[in-house]
C-alpha positions in Angstrom: -0.1 0.2 -0.1 1.3 3.3 -1.0 2.4 6.0 2.0 -0.3 8.6 2.6 0.3 11.4 4.9 -3.1 12.1 5.2 -3.8 8.7 6.6 -1.5 9.8 9.4 -3.5 13.1 10.1 -6.4 11.1 9.9 -5.8 8.5 12.6 -4.0 11.5 14.7 -7.1 13.7 14.3 -9.8 10.4 15.3 -8.1 10.3 18.5 -7.9 13.8 19.3 -4.3 14.3 18.8 -1.4 13.1 21.0 -1.3 13.0 24.8 0.5 15.5 26.7 2.8 14.4 29.8 1.8 17.3 32.1 -1.9 16.4 32.0 -2.5 14.2 35.2 -3.1 14.2 38.7 -2.7 11.6 41.9 -4.8 10.4 44.3 -3.5 8.6 47.4 -5.8 6.7 49.7 -3.7 6.5 53.2 -3.3 3.7 55.7 -6.1 3.4 58.1 -3.4 5.2 60.7 -2.9 8.3 58.5 -6.2 8.6 57.2 -7.2 11.4 59.7 -3.9 13.4 59.6 -5.0 17.1 59.0 -2.8 17.1 55.6 -3.3 14.0 54.5 -6.0 15.5 51.6 -3.5 18.1 50.5 -0.2 15.9 49.8 -1.5 14.7 46.5 -1.9 18.6 45.1 1.8 18.8 45.5 2.7 16.0 43.5 4.6 17.4 40.3 6.1 14.1 38.5 4.7 10.5 38.0 5.2 7.7 36.2 2.5 5.4 34.7 3.3 1.8 35.8 4.4 -1.1 33.4 5.2 -4.5 33.8 8.2 -7.0 32.9 7.3 -10.8 31.8 10.4 -13.0 32.7 10.7 -15.7 29.9 12.0 -19.2 29.5 13.6 -20.7 26.4 11.6 -23.7 25.2 12.6 -26.3 22.8 9.5 -27.7 21.6 10.5 -30.4 19.9 13.3 -31.1 22.9 16.1 -29.8 20.3 16.8 -27.0 17.9 15.5 -23.6 17.6 13.8 -22.4 21.0 11.2 -19.9 21.8 10.6 -17.9 24.8 7.6 -18.6 27.1 6.6 -16.3 29.9 7.0 -17.9 33.8 6.6 -15.1 35.9 5.5 -11.4 35.8 7.3 -8.1 37.7 5.9 -4.9 38.3 8.0 -2.1 38.0 8.2 0.5 41.3 6.5 3.8 40.5 8.5 7.1 41.7 6.2 9.7 42.5 7.8 13.2 42.9 6.5 15.8 45.5 7.1 20.0 45.9 8.0 20.3 49.3 5.4 23.2 51.2 7.3 25.7 53.4 6.0 23.7 56.6 7.3 20.5 55.2 4.2 18.7 55.6 5.1 16.8 52.5 7.9 15.5 53.8 6.6 14.9 57.1 3.6 13.1 56.2 6.1 10.5 54.6 8.1 10.1 57.5 5.1 9.3 59.5 4.2 6.3 57.1 7.7 5.2 57.0 6.8 4.9 60.8 4.1 2.3 60.3 6.2 0.0 58.4 9.4 -0.2 60.8 11.1 1.4 63.9 14.5 2.3 62.7 15.0 5.0 65.3 16.3 4.2 69.3 14.8 7.9 70.0 11.0 7.5 70.7 10.8 11.7 70.9 11.3 11.7 67.4 9.5 10.8 64.1 8.9 7.3 66.1 7.2 9.0 68.8 4.1 6.9 69.8 5.0 4.3 67.8 3.7 0.7 68.7 7.0 -1.0 67.3 10.1 -1.8 69.3 13.5 -0.7 67.7 14.1 -2.7 65.1 10.5 -4.6 64.2 8.5 -4.4 61.1 4.9 -3.9 61.0 2.4 -6.4 59.4 1.4 -5.0 55.6 -2.5 -4.4 56.3 -1.1 -1.4 59.0 1.1 0.1 56.4 -0.2 -0.2 52.9 -2.7 1.9 51.0 -5.7 0.3 49.7 -5.0 1.9 46.4 -3.0 5.1 44.9 -4.3 6.3 41.7 -2.7 7.9 39.0 -5.1 9.8 36.5 -4.1 10.7 32.9 -5.8 13.3 31.1 -6.4 14.9 27.7 -6.2 18.8 26.8 -9.8 19.1 27.8 -9.2 18.0 31.4 -11.1 14.5 30.9 -9.8 11.3 32.1 -8.5 9.0 29.3 -7.1 6.4 31.6 -6.7 5.8 35.4 -4.1 3.0 36.8 -4.7 1.8 40.4 -1.8 0.6 42.3 -3.1 -2.2 44.6 -1.4 -2.4 48.2 1.0 0.3 47.8 3.7 1.5 50.4 6.9 3.8 49.9 9.9 1.3 49.4 11.8 4.5 49.3 11.6 7.9 50.6 14.8 10.0 48.5 17.0 12.6 49.7 16.4 16.5 49.3 19.3 18.3 48.2 19.5 21.9 49.3 22.2 24.4 48.8 22.6 28.3 49.1 22.8 28.6 45.6 19.8 27.0 44.7 17.7 30.3 45.2 15.2 30.1 42.6 15.1 26.3 42.8 11.7 24.4 44.2 12.9 21.2 47.0 11.6 18.0 45.8 10.8 14.7 47.3 10.8 11.7 45.5 8.9 8.8 46.6 8.9 4.8 45.2 6.3 3.1 45.9 6.2 -1.0 45.7 2.8 -2.3 45.3 1.0 -5.9 44.7 -0.2 -5.2 41.4 -2.0 -2.4 39.3 -5.0 -2.1 37.0 -6.2 0.3 34.4 -9.5 1.8 33.7 -9.9 3.4 30.1 -12.9 5.6 28.4 -15.9 3.7 28.6 -17.1 2.4 25.0 -19.6 4.5 25.3 -18.0 7.6 26.0 -15.2 6.7 23.3 -18.1 6.4 20.3 -19.6 9.8 21.5 -15.8 11.3 21.6 -15.3 10.0 18.3 -18.7 11.3 16.9 -17.7 14.7 18.3 -14.6 15.0 16.7 -15.9 13.5 13.3 -18.9 16.1 13.3 -16.5 19.0 14.3 -14.2 18.0 11.5 -16.7 17.8 9.0 -18.3 21.2 9.9 -14.9 22.7 9.7 -14.2 21.3 6.2 -17.4 23.2 5.3 -17.8 26.8 3.9 -20.7 27.6 5.2 -20.9 30.2 7.7 -23.2 28.7 10.4 -22.3 32.0 12.7 -23.5 34.6 9.8 -26.5 32.6 9.2 -27.8 32.8 12.5 -26.7 36.6 12.7 -28.7 37.0 9.2 -31.7 34.6 10.7 -32.0 36.3 13.6 -32.3 39.9 11.7 -35.4 38.3 9.9 -37.2 37.2 13.2 -36.4 40.6 14.6 -38.0 42.3 11.5 -40.9 39.9 11.3 -40.0 38.7 7.5 -40.0 34.9 8.8 -41.7 32.6 11.0 -39.0 30.7 13.4 -39.8 27.3 11.6 -39.6 28.9 8.0 -36.2 30.1 9.1 -34.9 26.8 10.5 -36.4 24.7 7.3 -34.7 27.7 4.9 -31.1 27.4 6.8 -31.1 23.7 6.6 -32.2 23.3 3.1 -29.1 26.1 2.3 -26.7 24.3 4.3 -27.7 20.7 2.3 -27.1 22.0 -0.7 -23.3 22.8 -0.1 -22.7 19.5 1.2 
């Protein structure tokens, strides 16, 4: 088949163009012990960077006839860790939030007056997963109209790495950022429902069609309004006439 550039533009227009990486937001359902923290609802708004999760299949070479050329067969699946980067607020509540989350996982401090204050864990002790796992971390990917195009849900996630925050006197115009890497059991995704997708495609097709027409609908409306205001046409006769004129141009 001969290459045709219009096939590419048609495919792009049918799907609304290409997605932008800056259109997303994150929702975090915290563990129950963090559920009522005063800033639980605000922390996700400081998320400046995220990663949509992927997966990797581990394979084993299999020789179907016992000899000769082999083919790879999947035997295991691994999910990539997801890193979310948060801007640090002037009250450092974002840092404090994830420090508190870390204390639900493990008691790493012999000083019970600091971050581990009030912890029920003994020094060096790890908690049970249901204590520190998030029921769900949701990452929403949006189109330019701010409509959801896909949602990723990380199941039973917890921060496996709370990154360091560099500081320096020369960083006068730099925003402090905290990278947090999450491990999780599995992920699920939810795209646009079929009925909504059909509606979007129909709307795009109609907009493209009207854009290709020479008929000036705005001018016709203004002209028709003028006729109505001067009593020259009834509303029904006007609508019928405009429709007939538009049909003749197609």
